Backbone atoms as SQL, in Angstrom:
CREATE TABLE atoms (id INTEGER PRIMARY KEY, chain TEXT, resi INTEGER, resn TEXT, atom TEXT, x REAL, y REAL, z REAL);
INSERT INTO atoms VALUES
  (1, 'A', 1, 'MET', 'N', 85.312, 71.060, 142.849),
  (2, 'A', 1, 'MET', 'CA', 85.907, 71.943, 142.608),
  (3, 'A', 1, 'MET', 'C', 87.717, 72.391, 142.818),
  (4, 'A', 2, 'ARG', 'N', 87.358, 71.723, 144.102),
  (5, 'A', 2, 'ARG', 'CA', 88.981, 72.461, 144.749),
  (6, 'A', 2, 'ARG', 'C', 89.675, 70.807, 144.272),
  (7, 'A', 3, 'GLN', 'N', 88.964, 69.589, 143.840),
  (8, 'A', 3, 'GLN', 'CA', 89.641, 68.573, 143.526),
  (9, 'A', 3, 'GLN', 'C', 90.243, 68.514, 142.089),
  (10, 'A', 4, 'LEU', 'N', 89.815, 69.576, 141.634),
  (11, 'A', 4, 'LEU', 'CA', 90.200, 69.785, 140.042),
  (12, 'A', 4, 'LEU', 'C', 91.309, 70.991, 140.250),
  (13, 'A', 5, 'LEU', 'N', 91.570, 71.646, 141.020),
  (14, 'A', 5, 'LEU', 'CA', 92.756, 72.320, 141.170),
  (15, 'A', 5, 'LEU', 'C', 93.566, 71.781, 141.328),
  (16, 'A', 6, 'ARG', 'N', 93.373, 70.680, 142.601),
  (17, 'A', 6, 'ARG', 'CA', 94.812, 69.843, 143.259),
  (18, 'A', 6, 'ARG', 'C', 95.195, 68.857, 142.118),
  (19, 'A', 7, 'MET', 'N', 94.315, 68.360, 141.627),
  (20, 'A', 7, 'MET', 'CA', 94.909, 67.271, 140.027),
  (21, 'A', 7, 'MET', 'C', 96.052, 68.234, 139.806),
  (22, 'A', 8, 'LYS', 'N', 96.991, 66.998, 139.016),
  (23, 'A', 8, 'LYS', 'CA', 98.543, 67.482, 138.583),
  (24, 'A', 8, 'LYS', 'C', 97.876, 67.341, 136.828),
  (25, 'A', 9, 'SER', 'N', 98.185, 68.537, 136.133),
  (26, 'A', 9, 'SER', 'CA', 98.336, 68.993, 134.952),
  (27, 'A', 9, 'SER', 'C', 99.055, 67.603, 134.628),
  (28, 'A', 10, 'THR', 'N', 98.247, 67.117, 133.163),
  (29, 'A', 10, 'THR', 'CA', 98.948, 66.308, 132.179),
  (30, 'A', 10, 'THR', 'C', 99.971, 66.878, 131.564),
  (31, 'A', 11, 'LEU', 'N', 99.748, 67.969, 131.365),
  (32, 'A', 11, 'LEU', 'CA', 100.608, 69.323, 130.355),
  (33, 'A', 11, 'LEU', 'C', 102.274, 68.687, 131.179),
  (34, 'A', 12, 'PRO', 'N', 103.343, 69.042, 130.023),
  (35, 'A', 12, 'PRO', 'CA', 104.554, 69.098, 130.471),
  (36, 'A', 12, 'PRO', 'C', 104.696, 70.218, 131.237),
  (37, 'A', 13, 'GLU', 'N', 105.929, 70.460, 132.202),
  (38, 'A', 13, 'GLU', 'CA', 105.994, 72.099, 132.607),
  (39, 'A', 13, 'GLU', 'C', 106.547, 72.590, 131.634),
  (40, 'A', 14, 'ALA', 'N', 106.142, 74.009, 131.593),
  (41, 'A', 14, 'ALA', 'CA', 106.683, 75.231, 130.927),
  (42, 'A', 14, 'ALA', 'C', 108.128, 74.932, 130.194),
  (43, 'A', 15, 'SER', 'N', 108.549, 74.861, 130.674),
  (44, 'A', 15, 'SER', 'CA', 110.367, 74.345, 130.160),
  (45, 'A', 15, 'SER', 'C', 110.482, 73.342, 129.119),
  (46, 'A', 16, 'VAL', 'N', 109.735, 72.354, 129.356),
  (47, 'A', 16, 'VAL', 'CA', 109.661, 70.991, 128.548),
  (48, 'A', 16, 'VAL', 'C', 108.885, 71.372, 127.531),
  (49, 'A', 17, 'ARG', 'N', 107.897, 72.137, 127.375),
  (50, 'A', 17, 'ARG', 'CA', 106.677, 72.604, 126.375),
  (51, 'A', 17, 'ARG', 'C', 107.747, 73.562, 125.470),
  (52, 'A', 18, 'ARG', 'N', 108.130, 74.222, 125.927),
  (53, 'A', 18, 'ARG', 'CA', 108.898, 75.623, 125.129),
  (54, 'A', 18, 'ARG', 'C', 110.477, 75.092, 124.546),
  (55, 'A', 19, 'ARG', 'N', 110.958, 73.564, 125.089),
  (56, 'A', 19, 'ARG', 'CA', 111.854, 72.560, 124.203),
  (57, 'A', 19, 'ARG', 'C', 111.216, 72.142, 122.820),
  (58, 'A', 20, 'LEU', 'N', 110.286, 71.601, 123.249),
  (59, 'A', 20, 'LEU', 'CA', 109.170, 70.720, 122.021),
  (60, 'A', 20, 'LEU', 'C', 108.689, 71.550, 120.925),
  (61, 'A', 21, 'ALA', 'N', 108.368, 72.993, 121.459),
  (62, 'A', 21, 'ALA', 'CA', 107.999, 73.788, 120.764),
  (63, 'A', 21, 'ALA', 'C', 109.487, 74.493, 119.589),
  (64, 'A', 22, 'LEU', 'N', 110.462, 74.296, 120.079),
  (65, 'A', 22, 'LEU', 'CA', 111.534, 75.030, 119.294),
  (66, 'A', 22, 'LEU', 'C', 112.382, 73.595, 119.159),
  (67, 'A', 23, 'LYS', 'N', 111.930, 72.885, 118.897),
  (68, 'A', 23, 'LYS', 'CA', 112.792, 71.414, 118.860),
  (69, 'A', 23, 'LYS', 'C', 113.726, 71.826, 117.350),
  (70, 'A', 24, 'GLY', 'N', 113.335, 72.612, 116.469),
  (71, 'A', 24, 'GLY', 'CA', 113.874, 72.487, 115.241),
  (72, 'A', 24, 'GLY', 'C', 114.881, 73.967, 115.468),
  (73, 'A', 25, 'GLU', 'N', 114.991, 74.210, 116.582),
  (74, 'A', 25, 'GLU', 'CA', 116.087, 75.665, 116.775),
  (75, 'A', 25, 'GLU', 'C', 117.041, 75.210, 116.158),
  (76, 'A', 26, 'GLY', 'N', 117.763, 73.970, 116.332),
  (77, 'A', 26, 'GLY', 'CA', 119.018, 74.046, 116.139),
  (78, 'A', 26, 'GLY', 'C', 119.525, 74.119, 114.469),
  (79, 'A', 27, 'ASN', 'N', 118.299, 73.924, 113.458),
  (80, 'A', 27, 'ASN', 'CA', 118.761, 73.897, 112.514),
  (81, 'A', 27, 'ASN', 'C', 118.169, 75.369, 111.965),
  (82, 'A', 28, 'LEU', 'N', 118.248, 76.839, 112.580),
  (83, 'A', 28, 'LEU', 'CA', 117.695, 77.524, 112.528),
  (84, 'A', 28, 'LEU', 'C', 118.706, 78.324, 111.217),
  (85, 'A', 29, 'ILE', 'N', 120.340, 78.488, 111.195),
  (86, 'A', 29, 'ILE', 'CA', 120.975, 78.868, 110.445),
  (87, 'A', 29, 'ILE', 'C', 120.666, 78.301, 109.048),
  (88, 'A', 30, 'ALA', 'N', 120.720, 76.934, 109.303),
  (89, 'A', 30, 'ALA', 'CA', 120.434, 75.837, 107.969),
  (90, 'A', 30, 'ALA', 'C', 119.204, 76.379, 107.188),
  (91, 'A', 31, 'ARG', 'N', 118.331, 76.877, 107.805),
  (92, 'A', 31, 'ARG', 'CA', 117.031, 76.680, 107.236),
  (93, 'A', 31, 'ARG', 'C', 117.112, 77.961, 106.673),
  (94, 'A', 32, 'ILE', 'N', 117.534, 79.185, 107.301),
  (95, 'A', 32, 'ILE', 'CA', 117.919, 80.292, 106.576),
  (96, 'A', 32, 'ILE', 'C', 118.814, 80.353, 105.667),
  (97, 'A', 33, 'ARG', 'N', 119.445, 79.509, 105.520),
  (98, 'A', 33, 'ARG', 'CA', 120.748, 79.636, 104.610),
  (99, 'A', 33, 'ARG', 'C', 119.875, 78.759, 103.414),
  (100, 'A', 34, 'GLN', 'N', 118.790, 77.487, 103.162),
  (101, 'A', 34, 'GLN', 'CA', 118.264, 77.391, 102.613),
  (102, 'A', 34, 'GLN', 'C', 117.562, 78.042, 101.897),
  (103, 'A', 35, 'PHE', 'N', 116.462, 78.843, 102.629),
  (104, 'A', 35, 'PHE', 'CA', 115.658, 79.523, 102.093),
  (105, 'A', 35, 'PHE', 'C', 116.206, 80.934, 101.122),
  (106, 'A', 36, 'LEU', 'N', 117.771, 81.342, 101.519),
  (107, 'A', 36, 'LEU', 'CA', 118.299, 82.395, 100.682),
  (108, 'A', 36, 'LEU', 'C', 118.896, 81.821, 99.567),
  (109, 'A', 37, 'LYS', 'N', 119.143, 80.556, 99.727),
  (110, 'A', 37, 'LYS', 'CA', 119.483, 79.920, 98.090),
  (111, 'A', 37, 'LYS', 'C', 118.370, 79.710, 97.622),
  (112, 'A', 38, 'GLU', 'N', 117.344, 79.266, 97.938),
  (113, 'A', 38, 'GLU', 'CA', 115.861, 79.722, 96.977),
  (114, 'A', 38, 'GLU', 'C', 115.812, 80.589, 96.325),
  (115, 'A', 39, 'CYS', 'N', 115.885, 81.794, 96.949),
  (116, 'A', 39, 'CYS', 'CA', 115.409, 83.051, 96.622),
  (117, 'A', 39, 'CYS', 'C', 116.538, 83.282, 95.370),
  (118, 'A', 40, 'TRP', 'N', 117.720, 83.318, 95.888),
  (119, 'A', 40, 'TRP', 'CA', 118.537, 83.221, 94.584),
  (120, 'A', 40, 'TRP', 'C', 118.316, 82.741, 93.414),
  (121, 'A', 41, 'SER', 'N', 118.097, 81.142, 93.492),
  (122, 'A', 41, 'SER', 'CA', 117.814, 80.727, 92.587),
  (123, 'A', 41, 'SER', 'C', 116.573, 81.013, 91.658),
  (124, 'A', 42, 'GLU', 'N', 115.529, 81.644, 92.742),
  (125, 'A', 42, 'GLU', 'CA', 114.419, 81.928, 91.858),
  (126, 'A', 42, 'GLU', 'C', 114.673, 83.064, 90.951),
  (127, 'A', 43, 'LEU', 'N', 115.548, 84.313, 91.718),
  (128, 'A', 43, 'LEU', 'CA', 115.681, 85.452, 90.809),
  (129, 'A', 43, 'LEU', 'C', 116.876, 85.414, 89.782),
  (130, 'A', 44, 'LYS', 'N', 117.661, 84.113, 89.628),
  (131, 'A', 44, 'LYS', 'CA', 117.978, 83.833, 88.638),
  (132, 'A', 44, 'LYS', 'C', 117.305, 83.483, 87.192),
  (133, 'A', 45, 'LEU', 'N', 115.980, 82.756, 87.623),
  (134, 'A', 45, 'LEU', 'CA', 115.423, 82.561, 86.632),
  (135, 'A', 45, 'LEU', 'C', 114.360, 83.577, 85.978),
  (136, 'A', 46, 'THR', 'N', 114.202, 84.723, 86.673),
  (137, 'A', 46, 'THR', 'CA', 113.287, 86.032, 86.137),
  (138, 'A', 46, 'THR', 'C', 114.025, 86.869, 84.834),
  (139, 'A', 47, 'GLN', 'N', 113.061, 87.217, 83.978),
  (140, 'A', 47, 'GLN', 'CA', 113.655, 87.744, 82.817),
  (141, 'A', 47, 'GLN', 'C', 113.536, 89.497, 83.199),
  (142, 'A', 48, 'ARG', 'N', 114.734, 90.023, 82.799),
  (143, 'A', 48, 'ARG', 'CA', 114.811, 91.405, 82.873),
  (144, 'A', 48, 'ARG', 'C', 114.154, 92.075, 81.644),
  (145, 'A', 49, 'PRO', 'N', 113.510, 93.213, 81.881),
  (146, 'A', 49, 'PRO', 'CA', 113.022, 93.608, 80.611),
  (147, 'A', 49, 'PRO', 'C', 114.270, 94.340, 79.857),
  (148, 'A', 50, 'THR', 'N', 113.732, 94.621, 78.686),
  (149, 'A', 50, 'THR', 'CA', 115.131, 95.030, 77.630),
  (150, 'A', 50, 'THR', 'C', 115.398, 96.961, 78.021),
  (151, 'A', 51, 'LYS', 'N', 115.943, 97.390, 77.919),
  (152, 'A', 51, 'LYS', 'CA', 116.427, 98.915, 77.402),
  (153, 'A', 51, 'LYS', 'C', 115.023, 99.335, 76.843),
  (154, 'A', 52, 'GLN', 'N', 114.923, 98.988, 75.797),
  (155, 'A', 52, 'GLN', 'CA', 113.992, 99.457, 74.905),
  (156, 'A', 52, 'GLN', 'C', 112.405, 99.373, 75.537),
  (157, 'A', 53, 'GLU', 'N', 112.184, 98.172, 76.161),
  (158, 'A', 53, 'GLU', 'CA', 111.043, 97.710, 76.873),
  (159, 'A', 53, 'GLU', 'C', 110.835, 98.822, 78.095),
  (160, 'A', 54, 'VAL', 'N', 111.619, 99.384, 78.689),
  (161, 'A', 54, 'VAL', 'CA', 111.905, 99.771, 79.803),
  (162, 'A', 54, 'VAL', 'C', 111.640, 101.526, 79.670),
  (163, 'A', 55, 'ILE', 'N', 112.224, 101.498, 78.291),
  (164, 'A', 55, 'ILE', 'CA', 111.483, 103.318, 77.665),
  (165, 'A', 55, 'ILE', 'C', 110.310, 103.139, 77.441),
  (166, 'A', 56, 'SER', 'N', 109.576, 102.241, 76.564),
  (167, 'A', 56, 'SER', 'CA', 108.896, 102.341, 76.134),
  (168, 'A', 56, 'SER', 'C', 107.611, 102.230, 77.029),
  (169, 'A', 57, 'TYR', 'N', 107.309, 101.159, 78.184),
  (170, 'A', 57, 'TYR', 'CA', 106.645, 101.492, 79.431),
  (171, 'A', 57, 'TYR', 'C', 106.727, 102.681, 80.050),
  (172, 'A', 58, 'SER', 'N', 108.019, 103.326, 80.324),
  (173, 'A', 58, 'SER', 'CA', 108.059, 104.660, 80.974),
  (174, 'A', 58, 'SER', 'C', 107.199, 105.608, 79.997),
  (175, 'A', 59, 'MET', 'N', 107.371, 105.236, 78.973),
  (176, 'A', 59, 'MET', 'CA', 106.794, 106.541, 77.717),
  (177, 'A', 59, 'MET', 'C', 104.970, 106.547, 78.598),
  (178, 'A', 60, 'ALA', 'N', 104.758, 105.246, 78.438),
  (179, 'A', 60, 'ALA', 'CA', 103.446, 104.680, 78.738),
  (180, 'A', 60, 'ALA', 'C', 102.748, 105.183, 79.426),
  (181, 'A', 61, 'VAL', 'N', 103.468, 104.974, 80.428),
  (182, 'A', 61, 'VAL', 'CA', 103.017, 105.480, 82.180),
  (183, 'A', 61, 'VAL', 'C', 103.256, 107.109, 82.057),
  (184, 'A', 62, 'LEU', 'N', 103.914, 107.981, 81.700),
  (185, 'A', 62, 'LEU', 'CA', 103.867, 109.616, 81.766),
  (186, 'A', 62, 'LEU', 'C', 102.584, 109.840, 80.719),
  (187, 'A', 63, 'PHE', 'N', 102.592, 109.014, 79.846),
  (188, 'A', 63, 'PHE', 'CA', 101.090, 109.482, 78.841),
  (189, 'A', 63, 'PHE', 'C', 100.335, 109.509, 79.623),
  (190, 'A', 64, 'VAL', 'N', 99.744, 108.042, 80.502),
  (191, 'A', 64, 'VAL', 'CA', 98.714, 108.078, 81.065),
  (192, 'A', 64, 'VAL', 'C', 98.434, 109.106, 82.249),
  (193, 'A', 65, 'ILE', 'N', 99.681, 109.216, 83.009),
  (194, 'A', 65, 'ILE', 'CA', 99.855, 110.280, 83.857),
  (195, 'A', 65, 'ILE', 'C', 99.630, 111.945, 83.654),
  (196, 'A', 66, 'LEU', 'N', 100.095, 112.159, 82.330),
  (197, 'A', 66, 'LEU', 'CA', 99.890, 113.513, 81.896),
  (198, 'A', 66, 'LEU', 'C', 98.191, 113.585, 81.435),
  (199, 'A', 67, 'SER', 'N', 97.792, 112.539, 80.608),
  (200, 'A', 67, 'SER', 'CA', 96.170, 112.691, 80.438),
  (201, 'A', 67, 'SER', 'C', 95.148, 112.673, 80.900),
  (202, 'A', 68, 'ALA', 'N', 95.741, 112.233, 82.612),
  (203, 'A', 68, 'ALA', 'CA', 94.771, 112.059, 83.406),
  (204, 'A', 68, 'ALA', 'C', 94.930, 113.790, 84.203),
  (205, 'A', 69, 'ALA', 'N', 96.035, 113.556, 84.188),
  (206, 'A', 69, 'ALA', 'CA', 96.382, 115.771, 84.709),
  (207, 'A', 69, 'ALA', 'C', 95.601, 116.575, 83.874),
  (208, 'A', 70, 'ALA', 'N', 95.488, 116.745, 82.473),
  (209, 'A', 70, 'ALA', 'CA', 94.751, 117.388, 82.016),
  (210, 'A', 70, 'ALA', 'C', 93.195, 117.365, 81.850),
  (211, 'A', 71, 'TYR', 'N', 92.949, 116.074, 82.320),
  (212, 'A', 71, 'TYR', 'CA', 91.752, 115.612, 82.190),
  (213, 'A', 71, 'TYR', 'C', 90.830, 116.384, 83.489),
  (214, 'A', 72, 'LEU', 'N', 92.033, 116.283, 84.255),
  (215, 'A', 72, 'LEU', 'CA', 91.654, 117.242, 85.878),
  (216, 'A', 72, 'LEU', 'C', 91.280, 118.294, 85.872),
  (217, 'A', 73, 'ALA', 'N', 92.297, 118.916, 85.197),
  (218, 'A', 73, 'ALA', 'CA', 92.395, 120.453, 85.209),
  (219, 'A', 73, 'ALA', 'C', 91.297, 120.758, 84.164),
  (220, 'A', 74, 'VAL', 'N', 91.489, 119.893, 83.179),
  (221, 'A', 74, 'VAL', 'CA', 89.818, 120.760, 82.410),
  (222, 'A', 74, 'VAL', 'C', 88.603, 120.879, 83.282),
  (223, 'A', 75, 'LEU', 'N', 88.331, 119.549, 84.134),
  (224, 'A', 75, 'LEU', 'CA', 87.082, 119.538, 85.108),
  (225, 'A', 75, 'LEU', 'C', 87.448, 120.340, 86.254),
  (226, 'A', 76, 'ASP', 'N', 88.351, 120.612, 86.859),
  (227, 'A', 76, 'ASP', 'CA', 88.659, 121.978, 87.462),
  (228, 'A', 76, 'ASP', 'C', 88.121, 123.232, 87.179),
  (229, 'A', 77, 'PHE', 'N', 88.467, 123.446, 85.885),
  (230, 'A', 77, 'PHE', 'CA', 88.540, 124.445, 85.475),
  (231, 'A', 77, 'PHE', 'C', 86.789, 124.797, 85.148),
  (232, 'A', 78, 'VAL', 'N', 86.361, 123.751, 84.346),
  (233, 'A', 78, 'VAL', 'CA', 84.828, 123.726, 84.346),
  (234, 'A', 78, 'VAL', 'C', 83.886, 123.835, 85.444),
  (235, 'A', 79, 'PHE', 'N', 84.317, 123.010, 86.310),
  (236, 'A', 79, 'PHE', 'CA', 83.350, 122.928, 87.893),
  (237, 'A', 79, 'PHE', 'C', 84.046, 124.621, 88.437),
  (238, 'A', 80, 'ALA', 'N', 84.560, 125.246, 88.433),
  (239, 'A', 80, 'ALA', 'CA', 84.916, 126.532, 88.896),
  (240, 'A', 80, 'ALA', 'C', 84.554, 127.522, 88.643),
  (241, 'A', 81, 'ARG', 'N', 84.174, 127.193, 86.845),
  (242, 'A', 81, 'ARG', 'CA', 83.676, 128.588, 86.135),
  (243, 'A', 81, 'ARG', 'C', 81.818, 128.200, 86.396),
  (244, 'A', 82, 'ILE', 'N', 81.358, 126.812, 86.665),
  (245, 'A', 82, 'ILE', 'CA', 80.109, 127.057, 87.180),
  (246, 'A', 82, 'ILE', 'C', 80.158, 126.907, 88.555),
  (247, 'A', 83, 'PHE', 'N', 80.525, 127.070, 89.422),
  (248, 'A', 83, 'PHE', 'CA', 80.307, 127.349, 91.198),
  (249, 'A', 83, 'PHE', 'C', 80.121, 129.023, 91.338),
  (250, 'A', 84, 'ALA', 'N', 81.549, 129.490, 90.245),
  (251, 'A', 84, 'ALA', 'CA', 81.383, 130.963, 90.093),
  (252, 'A', 84, 'ALA', 'C', 80.448, 131.585, 89.641),
  (253, 'A', 85, 'LEU', 'N', 79.793, 131.124, 88.858),
  (254, 'A', 85, 'LEU', 'CA', 78.101, 131.601, 88.312),
  (255, 'A', 85, 'LEU', 'C', 77.100, 131.581, 89.530),
  (256, 'A', 86, 'PHE', 'N', 77.014, 130.443, 90.226),
  (257, 'A', 86, 'PHE', 'CA', 75.798, 130.655, 91.194),
  (258, 'A', 86, 'PHE', 'C', 76.558, 131.399, 92.500),
  (259, 'A', 87, 'GLN', 'N', 78.169, 132.185, 92.723),
  (260, 'A', 87, 'GLN', 'CA', 78.336, 132.830, 93.917),
  (261, 'A', 87, 'GLN', 'C', 77.667, 134.027, 93.744),
  (262, 'A', 88, 'ARG', 'N', 77.705, 134.568, 92.365),
  (263, 'A', 88, 'ARG', 'CA', 77.186, 135.807, 92.055),
  (264, 'A', 88, 'ARG', 'C', 76.052, 136.132, 92.711);
């Protein structure tokens, strides 16, 4: 067991390992710049909704929200009445 502990490791020293792991570090700014350019080019390809589409989608969302609120209000009223009958 002691022989194993005394054996020199074949792994590079910590500083050398760190340098190997960060080999592409010098290009970090260039990689970030390239990433942002690619993001911008993808954003240019997107299709924005028209004003009429935004209005119609917003109205649909409001209708669904108000319908759900009304449905839950009716259920709340009905269950409140049912539970009130059992509490008397």
